[in-house]
Structure formats: C-alpha cells, structure tokens
N, C-alpha and C positions, 0 to 999 in steps of 0.2 A: 560414550562419555561416562566416566566415573563420576560419582557425586563429588561436588566441590563446595567448600564452605564460602558463603557469600559474606556473612559477618558471623560472629560467634553465635552459634545456636541456630543458624539458618543455612540450609544447604540447597543448592540446585541439584535436583535428582532427575532432571529431564534427560532427553536423549537427542542424539544428532541423527538427522536424516541426510546422509551424504549424497544419496542418489536421486532425490526428487528433482525433477527438471521442469515441472509444470504445476502451477498452483491455480486452479480454475482459470486457465487462459493466460496466466502471468508466468513468464519464464524465470525459473529459479536456478540459474546457471552455477550458483555457488552453494546449492543445497539449502538446508534450513535446520533449525532446531525446534523442538517442542519442549519448552522449559516448564518445569514444575518445581515447587519449592516446599521443602519440609522444614517446619518450624518446631524446634524443640523447646518446650516450656513446661509449666505444670500440666498443661494440656498439649498434646502433640497434634499439630495441624498440617495437613497437606493442602497447598494452594494450587489448584488446577491439576489436570492429569495430562495424558498425551494421546496421540493418534492410536487407534485400537491395535494395529500391528506391533506397536512398541510397548504395549502394556506390561508384558513380562519383563522387559528391560527396565521399565520404571520401577516395578516391584523389586527387581534385583538390586537396583541402586538404593532403594529405601532400606533393603535388608542389610546393606553394608553399614548402615547407621543404627537402625533399630528394627526390631521385629515389626512388620507391618500391622500385626494385630494390636499393637499398642497405640496406633493412631486413633485419636479421639474423634476427629471430625475432618471433613473435607470442605474446602471453600471452592466453589465453581464460579469463577468470574465471567465465564462465557460458555454458552452451550454448543458452539460450533464443534464438529466432531474431531478436529485436529487438537482440541484441548479437553474434550469430554469423552472421546471415543474409548479411552481406557477406564472410564468410571465404573462400568459394570464389573470388570475384572478386579479393580481395586476394592470395591465394596464387597465383592464375594470373598476377598481375602481378609479384610479388616472387620467385617460384620455389617450385614445389611441394615441393622437397626441404628447404626451410627449416623449422626446428623450430616446432611449435605446442605451447607449454607449457600444461598444464591440470591439474586434479585427476585422480585415478584414475577417479572416476565421470564427470568431464568427458570423458575419452577415450572412455568407453563411450557417452555420450550424443552426442558429436560424430560418432562413427562411425555411429550410427544416423541422424543427420541428413544427413551428407555423405559417407558411405562411407569406404573405407580408403585413399584417395589422398593423405592428408596425412602428414607426418612427426610423428606425435603423440609428445609427451614428457611423460608424467604425472609430477607432482612430489609428494613426500610432504608431509603436514602439517608445517608449521614448517621445511620444506626451504628452502634458500637458493640464490641464483644471483647471481654477480657479473658486471657488464657493463662494468666500468671503475672509475670512482670510486664508482659506486653498487652497493649490494647489495640485492637484493630478498629478502624473506621471504614465503613462501606460507602462508596460514592457511585451513584448511578451514572452511567455514561451511555445512555440509549443511542443506538445507531452509530456506535463506534466499535465495530461496524455492524452489529446486530442489535435488535431491540432489547435484548437481555443483558447487554454488556455492563460490567461494573468494574471499578477499581477497588482494591483493598489496600488501605494505608496503615502501616505499622507506626504508631505514634512514638513508640519507644526508640526504635532504631532509625526512624524517619525515612522509611523505605516505602516507595510506591510500587505495589504490584499492579502493573498497568494493563494486563491482558494483551490485546493486540495493538494497543496504542504504543508508539515509540519503538516498534519492532523493526526487524530487518530479516529478510531471508538470507541468512549467512551461516554456513556450517563451518565450524572450526573448533579446535581445542581451546582457543582463546575465549575466556568467559567475560572479560571486562573491556570497556571502551578504550582504556589506555594500552591495551595489548594489540590493537588493530590499527593499521594505518588510517588516519582520519579521513583521507580522500576516499578510500574504499568504503569505510563505515558509513559516511554521510551520503555517498552515492547510493548505497543500498537502502538507507533510511528514506532518501528522497524517492527512490523507485517504489518502495513499499507505500509511501504516502500517495504518490501519483496514481498508482494502480488499484489501491484498496480503499483509501480514505478520502481521496480528493473530493468526491461528490458530497461528503459530509463536512466540508470545510466550515460552513456557517456554524454547525454544532460544535466543532472543535474550537473555534474562536470563542464561543460563549463558555465552553467548558474551561478554557484557560483563564478567562475572566473570573469564573466562579471559584476555581482553585486559588487564584491570586487573592480573591476576597476572603477566603477561609484563613489566609495567612499561615498556611502549614509549611513547615520547613521540609525540604526534600533533599536528603543527602545521597539518595541512590534511587534509580528507576530500574525495576526488574520486569521487562516485557516477556511475553510468552514465546517470542521468536527472536533469535539472534543474541547479541551481547548485552550485558548489563552496563548501565551508565553509572559509574561511580566517581570518575575524575571530575566531570563537570556536567551534571545532569541538566543544569540550566541551559546548556548549549542546545540540546535536542529540543527542549521546551521552546526556546527562542526560534529554532528552525521551524517547528510546527506553527508557531504564531505567524511567522513570515509566510509560510506556505498557505496557511488558512486565509490570509488576506488576499491571495491570488492576484497580486499586483504583477503584471507582466514586465519582463525585462525588454530592453531594446534588442529584440531577437526575433528571428523568423526561422521556421522549419519548412523544408521543401520535401514533401513525402510523395512517393510515386512508385508505380511499377511500369514496365515497358514490354512490348511484344517484340518489335523488330528494331529496337534502340532509337526510334524516333522520339518517344516521350522523354527518354533519358537525356537526349541531346537538348531538348527544350529545357529540362530541369537544370542542366549545367549552365546554360546561357542565362536563365532567370536568376540563378544563384549568384552569378558574377554581377548582374545588375544590382541586386540587393546589397551585396557586399560593398560595391562602389559608393553606396550611400552611407557607409559607416555603420551598417547594422550587422550584428553577429548573425551568422546564418550557417546552416549545415544541411546536407542532403541525406535522406533516409530511404533506401531502396527496400520496399516491403518484401522483396524476394530474399533479402539477405539479413535484414534487421528485424528482430522480433517486435510484434506490436506493443508489448509492454515497455521495451526500451525506447521505442519511438514516443510512446505516451509520456514517459519520464521527461523527455525534452519538450514535448508540447506543453506541459504543465505551466512553465514560466515563460513561454514564447508569446509575443504579441500577435504575430502573423502565422497563420497555418495555410500553406499552399499545398493542394492535393492534385496530383497528376495521374491520368490514366488514359490508355488507348481505349477506343471503343471496340467492344467485343460483343457480338450478338445483340447489337443495339443497346448495350448498357455498359457498365463499368467492369473493369477487370476483377476477378474474384478476390484477389488479395486486397484490393482497394475497398471492396464492399465489406470484407471482414474487418478492416481497420476502422472504417466509418461506423460500423455497428458497435465496435468496442469503444471508440471514443465517445459516441453518443451516450452510452451508459454511464460514463464518468463525468458528464456534464461540465465541460470546461467553460469558463466565463472570461469576459474582458478580452475578447479576441476579434481580430479581423481576419478575413480569409478570401481565397479565390481558388478557382479551378483552372486547370490547363490540361491539354492532351492532344494526341494525334488521332487521326481517323482515316479510314479508307473511303467510305461512301456515305455513311449516315451521320456519325459524329455526335451521338447523344450523350457521351460520357461527361462532358463538361457541364451540361445542364443537370444531369443526375447528381453529380457531386455538389454543384451549387445549391441544389434543393436540399440536400442532406445537411450542408453547412448552415443554411438558413433555419432548418428545423432545430438545430442545436443552439440557435441564438447567436451564431457567429455572423458579424456584419460583413457582407460581401463588398469587396473593394470595387468590383465591376462584374460583368456577366461572364468573364473568363476569356481564355485564349485558346484557340484551336488552330492546328496546322494539319493540312491534308497530306497523307503519305509522309515523305521524308522532308524535313525542314531544310530549305536552302539558305544561302547567306542572308537574304532579306528576311526570311522567317526568323532566323537566329538573332538578327539585329532587333527585330520586333520583340522577341523574347527577352533580350537584354534590356531594352527600354521599358518593357513591362515590369521587369524586375526592379529597375530603378524607381519606377512609379510606386511599387509596393514598398521598397526600402524607404522612400521619402515619407510615405504614409505612416510607417512604423516609427520613424524618427520623430515625426510631428506629434504623434500620439503619446510618445514617451518623454517629451520635453518637460 
C-alpha cells in the first residue's frame, strides 16, 4: 500500500498484510492492514507503527512524503506488537531521543516489550498536545482491548485515531468506508467485535457514554486495522453501542461436530423444529466453519445449542476447542442446551451442559441423547425438542 492522504496534511502510511489468515485464533480470510498515520504540521507526528516484519515498508512509505529523520515524535496508542512491533526500527531511523507519547500503562507495557532505551512521555487521560495548527486530546480506553489502550483525537480535523476500536481485518486498496460494500464492511466489523472486543462490552458502553458527554464532533474515525470511516462514522459508533448492549435477537445457532453422521442428523431435525417456531436459526459444523465465524453468529443469538458425539468418554476435540474459545469471550443473555449421539457411555451431553453452565448460560433442560443411529422416533423427538427450544427463544424475545 502506497501512502494515501486522509485529509490535507494527514497520510495513512501503513501497510497491507494480504496473506495473514490467523490472528490469535481468529480467522482473517480477507487479510488485514496495519494502519499508521503521519501528521504534517509545525511538528511532524507519527501515530502508531506496524508489525515488525513490515517496519521497512512503513519507513519506505514515510520516505515518500518526508525524510523520516524529520519526524518530531511518535504517538503509541497501543503496545500490542501488531502496532508497536516496528517502533524500534522507526526510532533507530528518526532518533532514539525523540519522544514516544503513550498512556501511563502504555509506558509500562512498552518498556516490557522494548526496554528502557526510548524517551517515553506518558500522557494523562484527556491531556492535550499542540503540534502547530492541530491540537491532540488523549483519551484512555483501558481494556479496549489491552490495559494501555488510548485514543488520540485531532480537535482541528475532528478525527478520532481509535487504535483497535472500530477496526476490521480487511485487506484492500480501498481506504475509506464508502469504497467498500456496506454488507462486507459491517460483517467484518461485527466479526472483529465478536472475537476481540465482546468481553469488554460493558467498558465499551461506558466509553461511548463518556465520549458523548465530552460533546466532541467526530467527522472521521481512523482505526489501526481496516478501512477509515469518513462517510458516516456515526454508523459504526451506533453499531458498537448496539453490540455492547448484548441484547439477543430472536435467533438460535446449532453448533456441532459428528463422527458417523448421527449427531448431524439430530442437528438437522432440531433445526427444523426451531425454525417452525418462527425463530431464525442456522447450523454450524465445526469441521467446516471456523470458530471465529461461529462466534460472530453466537454474539447476537439467544439460544446456543451444542452437539457432539461421545468420544473416549468425553466430547469431540473440535467441540472442546469451540467451548474453550467461547468461554473466553464471555457471552451473556443466552439460553442453551446440549445434544449428541453415543455408543455405550454417552458423557458428551453432560460435559457440554456443564461447560455452558460455567459460562452462565441458562440450560433449557438436561439435554438430548440418542444411542447409535437415530431412527424415525428419535428424529421426531429431536424435532419436538427443537420446537421446545424455539418456543423458549420466542418467549424470551417478546
């Protein structure tokens, strides 16, 4: 990606990672970007860097606009290595004595990553810095999604440099929201929220209230991943507000794996029963759908049904993987149940039920088991069980 002008005097000098397909357990089928922003004013400022393997590309992009040695300071909104990994290379080029502005916890985390060789300058929450015609305000956003996270707000251009918030893992030459199909863009934004920020929803809700209370005008949002929101930044803010409330839709997800197709037959019958109660429902095979895509659909579902055959007196490995992943993201306001087939012991349903209860998911009942291959009567029972679940979803979402 060549540098592109965001507004007059501000450039995106970040890089595109076309080939990344996994981001700590989250599938990035569309790749990603590591955005960094060069602000040309009386002082020249670089906001964030990039992942270490792309540091030279970042410096090359900067060089197309200005000699990197003319940069006066760096603002580090977030110490995670995909945004700070290039910092040592950048500082080596521009001068190790130049200030690195960060939050107070940012200083602590950056020192742990890169040592004491930089001129760290921690800034207070709502502190300000003038660089010429522009004034920046720093807003602490702890645990969005690291303790050190902060926003930088350009009061002059009314731009919010939002670090990881409002981002998407989306690689493309398109730099702005109005250049990408809205359905694609907001699906990727929802997936990002569901898999990275969901467990911090209470903090996000409070942050949105705080920013609203500050009455700051936001004409543009520049996240560190994906495209920049310039057409309607309020739309992504409103989406975050909705997602942070975690109010489920009249929706169920049926998540499963199967050994000899008995559990999938159960899943299909259950799904039909749920659907016949007027509830939106879809099946997700953990053998073919990535855990992060499943989690994106779980986020706004009311009912979560998990199915597994019993293997070695416990659940199938893919099901165990998903339950561990979901537990870490702490979904709320959900009901759930377990189902599955078995040969002789049948522990899977109990194990899944226990995991769901540990997550605070209210169990509809003790689950549904079928021995070996489901016959017509078994499948009828699965269908009726699905209708029971559908009715529970419909009742809870009235």
